[in-house]
C-alpha positions as MATLAB code, in Angstrom:
seq = 'LRECLRIGAGAAANAVRLAETLRVSPEAMAANLRLTRGAIVSERVNAVLAPLLGKANAKRLLAEVTVAAERDGADVADLLGPALEQALEEAGVACPDVPGLFDPSGYTGMSGPLVDRALQRFESVLKET';
ca = [
     -82.802   33.698  -45.052;
     -86.107   32.168  -46.089;
     -85.145   32.517  -49.769;
     -81.770   30.861  -49.119;
     -83.466   27.933  -47.406;
     -85.945   27.566  -50.269;
     -83.155   27.578  -52.859;
     -81.050   25.150  -50.804;
     -83.966   22.738  -50.355;
     -84.743   22.900  -54.073;
     -81.117   22.203  -54.945;
     -81.046   19.252  -52.536;
     -84.242   17.826  -54.062;
     -82.787   18.171  -57.555;
     -79.572   16.472  -56.421;
     -81.577   13.531  -55.060;
     -83.463   13.144  -58.357;
     -80.223   13.287  -60.332;
     -78.465   10.776  -58.066;
     -81.397    8.356  -58.267;
     -81.221    8.246  -62.055;
     -77.434    8.254  -62.360;
     -76.093    5.230  -64.201;
     -72.412    4.392  -64.448;
     -71.233    3.275  -67.859;
     -67.612    2.068  -67.737;
     -67.546    1.857  -71.536;
     -68.659    5.471  -71.944;
     -66.211    6.585  -69.251;
     -63.335    4.818  -71.019;
     -64.344    6.344  -74.354;
     -64.419    9.810  -72.802;
     -60.989    9.282  -71.253;
     -59.586    8.212  -74.611;
     -60.718   11.518  -76.120;
     -57.935   13.283  -74.196;
     -55.284   10.834  -75.438;
     -53.890   10.595  -71.917;
     -53.711   14.320  -71.192;
     -56.373   13.999  -68.490;
     -53.867   12.329  -66.140;
     -51.023   14.739  -66.890;
     -51.168   16.100  -63.329;
     -50.426   12.636  -61.962;
     -47.684   12.054  -64.531;
     -46.115   15.391  -63.670;
     -46.205   14.554  -59.956;
     -44.332   11.295  -60.617;
     -41.810   12.838  -63.003;
     -40.992   15.983  -60.990;
     -38.858   14.166  -58.381;
     -37.037   12.312  -61.158;
     -36.365   15.170  -63.572;
     -36.902   18.270  -61.487;
     -40.149   20.207  -61.466;
     -39.363   22.533  -64.375;
     -37.919   19.787  -66.592;
     -40.846   17.467  -65.936;
     -43.339   20.194  -66.739;
     -41.455   21.159  -69.912;
     -41.139   17.565  -71.135;
     -44.792   16.812  -70.479;
     -45.905   20.038  -72.186;
     -43.785   19.283  -75.271;
     -45.082   15.735  -75.505;
     -48.702   16.846  -74.993;
     -48.432   19.450  -77.751;
     -46.866   16.889  -80.096;
     -49.581   14.332  -79.262;
     -52.318   16.848  -79.992;
     -50.642   17.956  -83.199;
     -50.032   14.409  -84.456;
     -53.190   12.768  -83.101;
     -51.069   10.425  -80.986;
     -51.374    9.284  -77.392;
     -49.322   11.196  -74.842;
     -48.077    7.929  -73.304;
     -46.786    6.676  -76.649;
     -44.717    9.820  -77.167;
     -43.675   10.231  -73.545;
     -42.095    6.778  -73.253;
     -39.146    7.348  -75.621;
     -38.677   10.989  -74.573;
     -38.690   10.037  -70.902;
     -36.286    7.145  -71.382;
     -33.821    9.493  -73.047;
     -34.181   12.190  -70.382;
     -33.850    9.719  -67.496;
     -30.943    7.908  -69.120;
     -29.061   11.211  -69.250;
     -29.894   11.721  -65.564;
     -28.946    8.143  -64.663;
     -32.408    7.325  -63.286;
     -34.563    4.243  -63.985;
     -37.637    4.842  -66.107;
     -41.046    4.286  -64.452;
     -43.806    2.222  -66.069;
     -45.134    4.850  -68.480;
     -48.336    3.021  -69.515;
     -49.120    2.473  -65.835;
     -48.864    6.201  -65.193;
     -51.669    6.773  -67.674;
     -54.040    4.170  -66.254;
     -56.812    6.260  -64.657;
     -57.879    3.367  -62.430;
     -54.612    3.798  -60.540;
     -55.066    7.530  -60.171;
     -57.350    8.129  -57.260;
     -55.639   11.272  -56.040;
     -56.548   12.059  -52.454;
     -59.790   10.052  -52.474;
     -58.376    7.255  -50.302;
     -57.227    9.478  -47.428;
     -60.386   11.609  -47.701;
     -62.643    8.554  -47.442;
     -60.599    7.206  -44.527;
     -60.900   10.522  -42.702;
     -64.671   10.670  -43.341;
     -65.109    7.128  -42.010;
     -63.045    7.876  -38.906;
     -65.137   10.964  -38.262;
     -68.341    8.974  -38.749;
     -67.159    6.284  -36.343;
     -66.250    8.886  -33.712;
     -69.700   10.468  -34.013;
     -71.321    7.042  -33.583;
     -69.251    6.441  -30.431;
     -70.373    9.778  -28.983;
     -74.048    8.930  -29.347;
];
């Protein structure tokens, strides 16, 4: 137990040092995101497309477009737009804003509800004390 506490305290101290020196660079973050050519948000894109095309079709279409983008050095969004328009036209469904799907600033996942829940919990603890 003593060893576990020592290791945990050391890890916490290292985390504090790292957090104190952490600097956010939006330019570097954007450059890193561009390296994936849009593939980094494929989970979000798949979640939006699955109800429109069906889960298997959305996954297949996104996989095909991602492979083609990697092969050709293109952006996934640029290739997905025309392919998606064709697939949705055949299904009689309106096409979503493809570039918007690939904007990482709009993809916060579950962070909003998680932060809300943490704040509610914090407020309830404050009320108890």
